[in-house]
TORFIDREN-559941 format. One line per field, with one value per residue: residue number from 1; x, y, z of N, C-alpha, C in turn; residue in one letter. Coordinates in Angstrom, 2 decimals. Example, Ala and Ser with C-alpha at 12.3 -4.5 7.8 and 13.67 -1.06 7.14 Angstrom:
% residues 2
num 1,2
n.u 13.19,12.85
n.v -5.69,-2.25
n.w 7.80,7.08
ca.u 12.30,13.67
ca.v -4.50,-1.06
ca.w 7.80,7.14
c.u 13.20,12.90
c.v -3.30,0.03
c.w 7.80,7.87
residu A,S
% end
This chain:
% residues 232
num 1,2,3,4,5,6,7,8,9,10,11,12,13,14,15,16,17,18,19,20,21,22,23,24,25,26,27,28,29,30,31,32,33,34,35,36,37,38,39,40,41,42,43,44,45,46,47,48,49,50,51,52,53,54,55,56,57,58,59,60,61,62,63,64,65,66,67,68,69,70,71,72,73,74,75,76,77,78,79,80,81,82,83,84,85,86,87,88,89,90,91,92,93,94,95,96,97,98,99,100,101,102,103,104,105,106,107,108,109,110,111,112,113,114,115,116,117,118,119,120,121,122,123,124,125,126,127,128,129,130,131,132,133,134,135,136,137,138,139,140,141,142,143,144,145,146,147,148,149,150,151,152,153,154,155,156,157,158,159,160,161,162,163,164,165,166,167,168,169,170,171,172,173,174,175,176,177,178,179,180,181,182,183,184,185,186,187,188,189,190,191,192,193,194,195,196,197,198,199,200,201,202,203,204,205,206,207,208,209,210,211,212,213,214,215,216,217,218,219,220,221,222,223,224,225,226,227,228,229,230,231,232
n.u -14.42,-11.03,-8.28,-5.33,-3.47,-2.28,-2.40,-3.68,-5.10,-6.42,-8.63,-10.22,-10.86,-12.76,-15.68,-15.86,-14.44,-16.65,-17.74,-20.64,-19.41,-17.06,-16.70,-17.14,-15.06,-12.51,-13.25,-13.08,-10.18,-8.55,-9.16,-8.38,-5.20,-4.43,-4.79,-3.99,-1.24,-0.75,-0.32,0.20,2.66,1.82,1.60,2.42,-0.12,-1.14,0.47,0.81,-0.76,0.41,3.06,3.20,1.14,-2.48,-2.68,-0.51,-0.84,-0.19,0.13,-1.57,-1.11,-2.58,-2.64,-3.80,-3.60,-2.20,1.64,1.59,3.87,6.83,7.52,7.14,5.54,4.79,3.27,3.03,1.51,3.10,5.48,8.08,10.00,13.62,16.14,14.33,14.04,13.34,10.07,8.33,6.43,7.72,9.77,9.18,8.14,10.24,11.93,10.52,10.78,13.33,13.90,11.62,12.47,15.21,16.85,17.81,15.52,15.25,14.45,15.36,18.15,19.95,21.25,23.48,24.57,26.56,27.71,26.93,24.16,22.73,19.55,16.79,12.94,12.46,9.79,9.74,10.56,9.17,6.26,7.46,7.12,4.94,3.28,0.78,0.67,-1.40,-3.29,-5.83,-6.81,-5.86,-5.37,-3.67,-3.85,-1.21,0.46,-2.09,-3.86,-5.87,-7.60,-8.31,-10.43,-13.42,-14.05,-14.48,-12.94,-12.30,-14.62,-13.11,-11.24,-11.98,-13.06,-11.35,-10.46,-12.23,-12.14,-9.38,-10.31,-12.31,-12.29,-9.29,-7.01,-5.54,-4.30,-2.71,-3.37,-2.36,-3.43,-2.97,-4.47,-7.12,-8.58,-7.64,-8.82,-11.14,-12.00,-11.16,-12.64,-14.79,-12.78,-12.91,-12.02,-11.41,-10.76,-8.38,-5.45,-5.88,-3.78,-4.41,-3.12,-1.96,-1.80,1.54,2.69,4.18,2.73,1.19,2.43,3.50,1.75,1.16,1.82,4.78,6.20,4.01,5.53,3.56,5.74,7.60,5.48,3.42,5.06,5.14,2.89,2.47,4.52,3.15,1.04,2.44,3.29,6.25,8.26,7.66,10.39,11.66
n.v -7.69,-8.96,-7.84,-8.27,-5.17,-2.29,0.17,3.02,2.38,0.51,1.63,3.15,1.73,0.10,-0.70,-1.80,-3.75,-5.86,-6.17,-7.99,-9.13,-8.97,-11.01,-13.56,-12.82,-12.96,-15.89,-17.42,-16.78,-17.43,-20.50,-20.46,-20.24,-22.26,-24.68,-24.40,-23.05,-19.66,-15.94,-12.69,-14.08,-14.46,-12.74,-10.23,-9.71,-6.74,-5.28,-2.79,-0.48,-1.59,-0.48,2.29,4.35,5.77,8.73,9.47,9.13,10.01,9.71,7.69,5.13,3.01,-0.68,-3.61,-6.38,-9.04,-10.14,-13.52,-15.40,-17.17,-15.93,-13.19,-10.94,-8.39,-7.51,-4.81,-2.76,-3.19,-3.67,-5.18,-8.55,-8.09,-8.70,-10.40,-10.22,-7.97,-6.93,-6.16,-3.35,-2.47,-1.75,0.09,2.15,2.73,4.01,6.12,7.47,7.89,9.87,11.77,12.93,13.06,11.57,8.63,6.13,6.38,4.00,1.69,1.16,-1.47,-1.93,-4.15,-4.06,-2.32,-2.27,-2.39,-3.49,-4.21,-4.21,-3.42,-4.03,-3.40,-1.70,-0.34,1.70,3.64,3.45,3.60,6.69,8.18,6.53,4.92,2.24,0.31,-2.35,-3.61,-6.21,-8.48,-11.07,-14.10,-16.90,-18.62,-19.48,-18.32,-15.54,-13.87,-14.74,-14.45,-12.70,-10.51,-11.56,-9.62,-9.09,-6.30,-4.64,-3.78,-2.32,-0.52,0.66,1.61,3.22,5.49,5.99,7.65,9.49,11.08,12.04,12.75,15.64,17.26,14.85,12.83,11.22,8.64,7.28,4.34,3.13,1.84,0.74,1.30,4.27,3.68,2.80,4.66,6.46,8.48,10.31,13.15,16.04,18.27,18.50,16.53,15.68,14.74,12.16,10.72,8.35,6.01,2.40,1.14,-1.50,-3.00,-3.32,-0.68,1.25,3.08,4.56,6.58,6.38,7.02,10.36,10.96,12.31,12.64,11.96,14.39,16.23,14.71,15.74,18.61,19.29,18.02,20.12,22.96,22.09,22.60,20.11,17.51,16.47,13.33,11.01,10.07
n.w 18.51,18.95,16.92,15.55,15.57,15.32,17.83,17.09,14.86,15.44,17.06,15.52,13.72,14.96,14.87,12.59,12.61,14.49,13.00,11.25,8.93,9.11,10.79,8.71,7.80,8.80,9.69,7.37,6.79,8.51,8.27,5.53,5.68,7.36,6.06,3.30,2.27,2.60,1.80,3.10,5.18,8.53,10.90,9.03,8.25,8.29,8.02,6.72,8.16,10.63,10.17,9.88,11.47,12.31,12.50,11.36,8.38,5.50,2.96,0.80,-1.13,-3.38,-3.72,-5.93,-4.72,-2.56,-3.74,-4.97,-5.33,-3.15,-0.44,-1.57,-0.81,2.12,3.58,2.76,-0.15,-3.32,-2.49,-1.61,0.21,1.72,-0.40,-2.52,-6.18,-7.71,-8.44,-11.49,-11.89,-9.88,-10.46,-12.15,-10.61,-9.43,-11.73,-12.53,-9.91,-10.20,-12.73,-12.12,-9.28,-10.01,-8.47,-7.06,-6.40,-2.25,-0.88,-2.83,-2.96,-1.34,1.59,3.67,6.54,6.30,4.01,0.36,-1.13,-3.19,-5.78,-3.53,-3.22,-0.87,0.74,3.43,4.50,3.04,3.89,7.20,6.86,7.05,4.01,3.71,2.65,1.24,-0.01,-1.45,-1.22,1.32,1.85,0.07,-1.42,-2.65,-5.56,-6.59,-8.30,-7.24,-5.18,-2.90,-3.34,-3.46,-0.74,1.61,2.50,0.81,1.39,3.95,3.37,1.54,3.79,5.31,3.57,3.66,6.43,6.53,4.87,6.08,8.30,8.38,7.24,4.05,3.16,0.65,-2.27,-4.25,-6.82,-9.23,-12.11,-13.27,-11.26,-8.73,-8.70,-9.22,-6.73,-4.64,-5.59,-4.20,-2.52,-1.37,-3.24,-2.78,-0.01,-0.35,-1.99,-4.99,-7.04,-10.35,-12.24,-15.09,-14.31,-13.03,-13.99,-16.59,-18.97,-19.63,-18.64,-19.93,-20.69,-19.36,-16.92,-16.51,-16.38,-15.14,-13.27,-9.94,-7.44,-6.74,-6.86,-5.07,-3.21,-3.07,-2.47,0.58,1.96,1.22,2.86,5.31,5.99,6.15,3.82,1.88,1.75,-1.08
ca.u -13.67,-9.77,-7.51,-3.79,-3.13,-1.54,-3.69,-4.23,-6.32,-8.09,-9.49,-10.70,-11.70,-13.41,-17.18,-15.29,-14.12,-17.63,-19.63,-20.42,-18.65,-15.87,-15.93,-17.24,-13.62,-11.89,-13.11,-12.46,-8.59,-7.99,-9.35,-7.27,-3.65,-4.47,-5.16,-2.58,-0.54,-1.21,0.74,1.69,3.45,-0.03,1.77,2.23,-1.96,-1.22,1.49,0.80,-0.83,1.44,4.44,1.90,-0.27,-4.00,-2.98,0.52,-0.99,0.19,-0.19,-1.89,-0.74,-3.75,-3.02,-5.52,-3.67,-0.96,2.29,1.29,4.77,6.95,8.80,7.38,4.50,5.11,1.74,3.08,1.60,3.60,6.98,8.33,10.54,14.73,16.88,13.57,13.98,12.37,9.12,8.19,5.78,7.94,11.16,9.15,8.46,11.68,12.24,9.92,10.71,14.74,13.44,10.98,13.32,16.64,18.25,17.24,14.31,16.09,14.44,16.85,20.03,19.67,22.64,23.53,26.06,27.13,27.51,25.84,23.30,22.24,18.37,16.25,12.58,11.67,9.29,8.99,11.45,8.14,5.51,7.42,7.51,3.91,2.75,0.01,1.11,-2.87,-3.67,-7.57,-7.28,-4.83,-4.45,-4.11,-3.24,-0.26,-0.23,-3.20,-3.65,-7.28,-7.52,-9.30,-11.43,-15.16,-14.50,-14.77,-11.31,-12.26,-14.95,-12.50,-10.64,-13.63,-13.86,-10.33,-10.41,-13.27,-12.07,-8.90,-10.73,-13.33,-11.28,-7.74,-7.22,-5.01,-4.03,-1.82,-3.69,-1.98,-4.52,-2.04,-4.04,-8.03,-8.98,-7.45,-9.51,-12.95,-12.18,-11.04,-13.95,-15.97,-12.60,-13.44,-10.79,-11.48,-9.87,-7.06,-4.81,-5.76,-3.77,-4.44,-1.86,-1.88,-0.48,3.14,2.79,4.84,1.53,0.49,3.05,3.30,0.04,0.45,2.43,5.86,6.06,3.18,5.81,3.42,6.59,7.38,3.62,3.14,5.98,5.62,1.30,2.87,5.07,2.62,-0.05,2.97,4.18,7.69,8.32,8.68,12.03,11.08
ca.v -9.19,-7.91,-7.73,-7.27,-3.69,-0.65,0.55,3.60,1.65,-0.39,2.41,3.71,0.69,-1.22,-1.17,-2.52,-5.84,-5.64,-6.10,-9.34,-9.13,-9.54,-11.83,-14.20,-13.21,-13.79,-17.70,-17.58,-16.10,-18.62,-21.60,-20.97,-20.37,-23.28,-25.59,-24.01,-22.00,-18.05,-14.67,-13.26,-14.09,-14.28,-11.24,-9.14,-9.15,-5.68,-4.64,-1.37,-0.43,-0.93,0.55,3.79,4.63,6.31,10.09,9.82,9.41,11.40,9.23,6.65,4.12,1.48,-1.57,-4.67,-8.47,-9.43,-11.05,-14.49,-16.31,-17.03,-14.87,-11.60,-10.54,-8.58,-6.31,-3.63,-3.15,-3.09,-3.64,-6.95,-8.53,-7.80,-10.24,-10.95,-9.69,-6.39,-6.43,-5.27,-2.45,-2.03,-1.31,1.36,3.25,3.65,4.43,7.58,8.58,8.48,10.61,12.70,13.85,13.62,10.58,6.63,6.30,6.17,2.35,1.42,0.69,-2.47,-1.81,-5.48,-4.28,-1.34,-3.30,-2.17,-5.39,-5.01,-3.37,-3.76,-3.75,-3.48,-0.44,-0.29,3.10,5.31,3.58,4.53,8.41,8.10,6.54,3.59,0.78,-0.50,-3.69,-4.24,-7.31,-8.32,-12.23,-15.16,-18.05,-19.50,-19.05,-18.17,-14.33,-13.05,-15.92,-13.68,-11.22,-11.01,-12.66,-9.21,-7.47,-4.88,-4.01,-3.72,-1.40,0.43,1.44,2.50,4.99,6.35,6.64,8.26,10.62,11.61,12.16,13.32,16.77,17.27,14.03,12.43,9.70,8.20,6.26,4.63,2.32,2.22,0.03,2.16,4.96,3.69,2.69,5.93,7.71,8.94,10.95,14.44,16.14,19.70,18.63,15.90,15.94,13.02,12.35,9.25,7.93,4.65,1.54,1.01,-2.47,-3.17,-3.32,-0.23,2.85,4.04,5.12,8.12,6.48,7.33,11.42,11.74,13.24,12.13,12.06,15.73,16.99,14.96,16.36,19.71,19.71,18.41,21.61,24.28,22.61,22.47,18.56,16.76,15.90,11.77,11.22,8.33
ca.w 17.55,18.93,15.78,16.40,14.65,15.42,18.49,16.81,14.08,16.15,17.90,14.12,12.67,16.12,14.22,11.49,13.37,15.31,12.00,10.92,7.56,9.57,11.48,7.82,6.66,9.60,10.27,6.06,6.69,9.02,7.75,4.40,6.73,8.58,4.91,2.24,1.81,2.13,1.42,2.90,6.16,9.62,11.41,8.41,7.47,9.44,8.31,6.45,9.37,11.73,10.27,9.23,12.33,11.32,12.30,10.61,7.60,4.72,1.79,0.28,-2.65,-3.43,-4.92,-5.45,-4.03,-2.18,-4.45,-4.77,-5.27,-2.02,-0.02,-1.72,-0.40,3.48,3.99,2.60,-1.75,-4.34,-1.82,-1.61,1.23,1.53,-1.56,-3.29,-7.22,-7.98,-9.50,-12.83,-11.36,-8.91,-11.28,-12.77,-10.50,-9.43,-13.00,-13.10,-9.22,-10.82,-13.74,-10.82,-8.86,-10.56,-7.84,-7.71,-4.86,-0.95,-0.52,-4.03,-2.69,0.11,2.54,5.11,7.75,5.49,2.09,-0.23,-1.34,-4.45,-5.86,-2.65,-3.12,0.51,0.72,4.86,4.91,2.99,5.51,8.15,6.65,6.57,3.13,3.88,0.84,1.49,-0.76,-1.37,-0.55,2.03,1.78,-1.12,-1.59,-3.08,-7.10,-6.88,-8.12,-6.79,-4.66,-1.84,-3.82,-3.04,0.22,2.79,2.65,0.01,2.02,4.71,3.11,1.33,5.19,5.83,3.02,4.28,7.42,6.42,3.64,6.30,9.54,8.08,6.10,3.49,2.28,-1.17,-2.51,-5.56,-7.41,-10.25,-12.83,-12.63,-10.05,-7.40,-9.25,-8.91,-5.08,-4.25,-6.42,-3.29,-1.37,-1.08,-3.55,-1.89,1.28,-0.17,-3.43,-5.64,-8.19,-11.45,-13.61,-15.59,-13.46,-13.61,-14.76,-17.98,-19.66,-19.06,-17.53,-20.62,-21.21,-18.64,-15.35,-17.21,-16.85,-14.20,-11.58,-9.04,-6.01,-6.95,-7.22,-3.61,-1.68,-3.58,-1.81,1.48,2.19,0.82,4.14,6.29,6.68,5.94,1.99,1.77,0.77,-1.40
c.u -11.89,-9.24,-6.07,-3.60,-2.71,-3.17,-4.78,-5.49,-7.16,-9.15,-10.68,-11.24,-12.02,-15.17,-16.89,-14.84,-15.12,-18.82,-19.94,-19.96,-17.30,-15.27,-16.30,-15.83,-12.43,-11.64,-12.10,-10.62,-8.06,-7.72,-8.23,-5.56,-3.77,-4.33,-4.23,-2.10,-0.76,-0.08,-0.18,2.03,1.87,0.39,2.20,0.99,-1.47,-0.34,1.82,0.34,-0.13,2.48,3.74,0.44,-1.09,-2.75,-1.22,0.80,-0.50,-0.17,-0.38,-1.64,-1.47,-3.15,-3.87,-4.77,-2.33,-0.02,1.53,2.95,5.82,7.98,8.70,6.52,4.57,4.25,1.86,2.67,2.88,5.26,7.22,9.46,12.08,15.02,15.43,13.86,12.74,10.73,8.82,7.51,6.60,9.52,10.73,8.95,9.69,12.06,11.89,9.94,12.15,14.34,12.83,11.94,14.42,17.46,17.66,16.59,15.58,15.62,14.86,17.11,19.62,21.17,22.49,25.29,26.90,27.52,26.27,25.26,22.79,20.29,17.27,14.15,11.24,11.38,8.91,9.54,10.06,7.05,6.02,7.93,5.94,2.62,2.40,0.10,-0.26,-3.36,-5.44,-7.84,-6.01,-4.34,-4.51,-3.41,-1.87,-0.34,-1.15,-3.56,-5.38,-8.16,-8.27,-9.82,-12.98,-15.30,-14.43,-13.83,-12.27,-13.39,-14.26,-11.83,-11.12,-12.94,-12.71,-10.36,-10.97,-12.80,-10.92,-9.45,-11.74,-12.77,-10.57,-7.87,-5.77,-4.15,-3.35,-2.51,-3.28,-2.37,-4.08,-3.23,-6.23,-8.91,-8.93,-8.42,-10.71,-12.52,-12.00,-11.79,-14.56,-14.60,-13.27,-11.93,-10.75,-10.57,-8.58,-7.13,-4.82,-4.83,-3.48,-3.26,-2.20,-1.16,1.00,3.51,3.22,3.58,0.79,1.49,3.84,2.26,-0.03,1.43,3.84,5.34,5.28,4.04,4.39,4.48,7.19,5.95,3.46,4.11,5.78,3.81,1.90,3.80,4.36,1.57,0.82,3.41,5.54,7.00,8.90,10.21,11.52,12.45
c.v -7.96,-8.52,-7.16,-6.64,-2.78,0.03,1.96,4.09,0.83,0.73,3.29,2.96,-0.62,-1.88,-1.90,-3.97,-6.56,-5.83,-7.48,-10.13,-9.63,-10.56,-13.35,-13.99,-14.03,-15.13,-17.80,-17.70,-17.74,-20.11,-21.98,-21.37,-21.94,-24.61,-25.38,-23.15,-20.93,-17.14,-13.22,-13.46,-13.71,-13.09,-10.25,-8.85,-7.61,-4.99,-3.50,-0.77,-0.36,-0.23,2.33,3.87,5.33,7.88,10.80,9.46,10.55,11.21,8.52,6.20,3.34,1.26,-2.52,-5.97,-7.72,-10.14,-12.19,-15.12,-15.81,-17.05,-13.89,-11.29,-10.30,-7.64,-5.07,-3.36,-2.63,-3.09,-5.32,-7.49,-7.97,-8.72,-10.81,-9.79,-8.62,-6.19,-5.63,-3.62,-1.98,-1.32,0.10,2.24,3.74,4.66,6.20,8.31,9.53,9.98,11.87,13.92,14.23,12.30,9.64,7.47,6.07,4.13,1.37,0.29,-0.42,-2.44,-3.03,-4.63,-3.23,-1.69,-2.82,-3.41,-5.67,-3.47,-4.08,-3.21,-3.43,-1.83,0.15,1.51,4.30,4.41,4.02,5.94,9.06,7.86,5.38,3.34,-0.11,-0.85,-3.29,-5.24,-7.51,-9.60,-12.77,-15.95,-17.84,-19.53,-18.77,-16.66,-14.14,-13.73,-15.33,-12.84,-11.91,-11.56,-11.20,-8.23,-5.83,-4.15,-3.05,-1.65,0.52,1.80,2.39,4.02,5.83,6.83,7.87,10.05,11.54,12.42,12.92,14.83,16.80,15.96,13.49,11.13,9.49,6.55,6.00,3.08,2.26,1.46,0.95,3.78,4.71,3.43,3.53,7.09,8.99,9.79,12.49,15.50,18.13,19.27,17.55,16.29,14.28,12.83,10.96,9.22,6.11,4.08,1.61,-0.20,-2.10,-2.68,-1.85,1.65,3.41,4.80,6.02,7.52,6.87,9.23,11.81,12.62,13.55,12.67,13.20,16.65,16.30,15.64,17.87,20.08,19.23,19.46,21.91,23.44,22.16,21.10,18.39,16.37,14.00,11.94,9.78,7.83
c.w 17.94,17.85,16.23,15.16,15.47,16.22,17.72,15.09,14.41,16.84,16.72,13.36,13.50,15.42,12.99,11.65,14.23,14.26,11.28,10.17,7.89,9.99,10.94,7.67,7.63,9.60,8.26,6.12,7.62,8.90,6.06,5.25,6.99,7.07,3.96,2.75,1.62,2.35,2.40,4.49,7.57,10.42,10.00,7.87,7.42,8.68,7.87,7.45,10.23,11.90,9.71,10.10,11.73,11.71,12.01,9.36,7.25,3.62,1.37,-0.98,-2.20,-4.19,-4.93,-4.83,-3.83,-3.61,-3.48,-5.03,-4.24,-2.06,-0.48,-1.51,1.58,3.71,3.49,0.49,-2.45,-3.86,-1.76,-0.79,0.90,0.57,-1.65,-4.26,-7.07,-8.69,-10.58,-12.11,-10.66,-9.65,-11.64,-11.91,-9.51,-10.20,-12.98,-11.56,-9.51,-11.33,-13.02,-10.39,-8.84,-9.57,-7.99,-6.14,-3.49,-0.61,-1.71,-4.15,-1.46,1.17,3.32,5.75,7.25,4.28,1.51,-1.12,-2.80,-4.40,-4.68,-3.49,-2.05,-0.03,2.26,4.37,4.04,4.11,6.62,8.06,6.99,5.33,3.65,2.39,0.92,-0.42,-0.42,-0.93,0.59,2.95,0.62,-0.85,-2.60,-4.09,-7.73,-6.79,-7.73,-5.99,-3.64,-1.43,-3.03,-1.06,1.90,2.83,2.03,0.61,3.36,4.33,2.40,2.92,5.68,4.92,3.47,5.29,7.70,5.90,5.06,7.41,9.27,7.47,5.32,3.11,1.03,-1.06,-4.39,-6.38,-9.21,-10.79,-11.85,-12.14,-8.76,-7.96,-8.90,-7.39,-4.10,-4.62,-5.18,-2.56,-1.78,-1.90,-3.40,-1.07,1.39,-1.33,-4.03,-6.81,-8.61,-12.44,-14.30,-14.28,-14.01,-14.22,-15.95,-18.71,-20.13,-18.54,-18.76,-21.37,-20.45,-17.04,-15.83,-17.29,-15.77,-13.28,-10.04,-7.95,-5.96,-6.52,-5.33,-2.71,-2.01,-1.89,-0.43,2.01,2.44,2.22,5.10,7.22,5.98,4.89,2.80,1.55,0.21,-1.79
residu X,X,X,X,X,X,X,X,X,X,X,X,X,X,X,X,X,X,X,X,X,X,X,X,X,X,X,X,X,X,X,X,X,X,X,X,X,X,X,X,X,X,X,X,X,X,X,X,X,X,X,X,X,X,X,X,X,X,X,X,X,X,X,X,X,X,X,X,X,X,X,X,X,X,X,X,X,X,X,X,X,X,X,X,X,X,X,X,X,X,X,X,X,X,X,X,X,X,X,X,X,X,X,X,X,X,X,X,X,X,X,X,X,X,X,X,X,X,X,X,X,X,X,X,X,X,X,X,X,X,X,X,X,X,X,X,X,X,X,X,X,X,X,X,X,X,X,X,X,X,X,X,X,X,X,X,X,X,X,X,X,X,X,X,X,X,X,X,X,X,X,X,X,X,X,X,X,X,X,X,X,X,X,X,X,X,X,X,X,X,X,X,X,X,X,X,X,X,X,X,X,X,X,X,X,X,X,X,X,X,X,X,X,X,X,X,X,X,X,X,X,X,X,X,X,X,X,X,X,X,X,X
% end
């Protein structure tokens, strides 16, 4: 099966695209887009991969589901499209970055034609530096959180993590919350840096996300291994 995705990922994941489960998943997703309102827009389903080629990945951030309200999701976990109100979890991520690094996030302030346009939740700038912003499930029906879970996406994104963990060296995996920690439990901590904390949701951020200093720890590890740090 031919999937529209960055060529570097196409080569690594072709064996997944050819498996029966992925054909069933593709049929399900196509039917959903034809008959219902589904996010993100079809061309952005694989945006995380297209923004961050396989050999450029330095950091992996795991989310669970795309945002399910209009105009939010655009294929990158925790990220929303330009001009959309910044979700609470991302606000907390920005707060931890400011506390950890002593300055605001590079993505937090949007500029339009050189003019500041207020708070932005678009994390494309991170993705283009090598941060794979990967949701476990890549599509969702409008207003129905978790509606595309257990249809095959989780099998596919498990394979993505496995390929990165096995084929690459010295990556950083940022695992926020129990779900992400279970999903990447098999990553070899001798080959990669695995950082765990509570989820940045307002329900749990005060239970260990605030103060985790994952952003400075990530950059220290990248520099230690001869890589350019991320401008968070």
